[in-house]
C-alpha positions, 0 to 999 in steps of 0.5 A: 459508452463515453461514460463507461470509458471514462469510468474505466480509465479513472478506475484503473488510475485509482486501482494502480494506487491501491495496487501499490499500497496492497503490495506494501501489505503483501510484503509485510505478510511475506516477511513476517506472516502478519497484516500490518494494520498500521500501514496507512498511518505509517504512510501518512507520516512519510507524506507529512515528512515530504510535505515539510521538506517540500515546504522548506525547499520548494522542491516536490522531488526532494520531498518525494525522496524524503518520503521514501527515505523516511519510510525506510527508516520508519519501517525498520525502526518500528520492526526493531523497537516494537514489533520484534518484541511482540509475543507470537503466542497469538496472531491477535497480539500483532494486530492489537499492537499495530492498531495501537501504533495507528492511534499513536502515529495519528495523535503525534501527527495531529499534535505536530501539524494540526487536524486541518486538511492540507493541500498537496501539490502534484508534479504534473497536471491532473487535467485529463487528456481529451481523446475523441471528446472524452477526458481520459488519463491526465499526465499525473495519472500516467505518472502514477501508472508508470510508477506502479509499473516500475515498482512491480518490475523492481519487486519482481526482480528482487524476489526472483533474480536476487539472493536477498529476495530468495532469502527473504522468501525462505526466511518467511516460510521456513525461518528455523531452517533458514537460520540453520543454513546461515541466513540472517532471518532477523536482518531480513525481517527488518529489511522487509519492514523497511521495504514495505514502509517505503512502498507504502510511502510511495503509495501515499505520495501518489494517492494523497493529492487525489484525496481531500488533502493531507490529514492524519486520518487521510489514508484510513479508507485507502488502507481498507480498499488496499487491504481488500485488494490484497485479500482479493489477489492473495496475501502471498502474491504480489501479482495478485495485489496488483490485479486486486488493486485494479479490480477494486479501483474498477469496482469503486469507479463503476459503483460511484459512477452508476450507483452513487458514491454512497454505494462504494463501501457496499460494492467493495464488501461485495467483491471481497465476499464473492472472492472469499466464497469462491476462492478463500485464499485469493485469486492468485493463491498458490499452495496453502500457506503454512500455519504459524 
């Protein structure tokens, strides 16, 4: 029972990070109707920016702010300079360009910082708080859960309580009608990319310290798990991204704890296949997505 409780708590802590990253994937999908396969590489770039600032100033929080700011700039820049000019004649065009961005960003980061793993400090202790003889959540895990919860609340308020969020939703689903109504669709698309990149930067800052360390490829497997979470929950549903992230975190934790770490990729694939067979649009899919 103690083992099950530990694995459950550990899975929820990891799942919260997957949920944050899945939210970034969902934001791009809602804004541009594409899956940004460069999201992981973009997040790593922002964490390297935070690493540089922290090394120069000695302040974790200045580095944290630098990661979010660089995410906003990087997301907006990639949309304005690259993705805006990708032809929409085929969905594969944006996928190929995104994969090219992955190779480019990883090559640049490798040239600037090298390919060794660099340790990343955390602002709080990662030692689990013992309850009833069982080490459960650490202070850093509580920070992660709190950050993701705050992110979900802020995004929910943005999309349901502000005119900007409502315009973003209308621009994504009916861009031509939105233009006729005077909505700046291009500007909102740029804002969507910037916001998604900032959310990805947050996820990167939360997950990198729990992995092997900072490396140009360190987010590759995290992106796979987070993309699975987004698909499981439904690419149009932020709430689905959160639930999917927690589900993936629990599946990976149980599989690693009871069957061994070698089984975790199979467990993730099994979860994805099961959801797609039962509900292809995701667990929280609403009306059928408009084809583009």
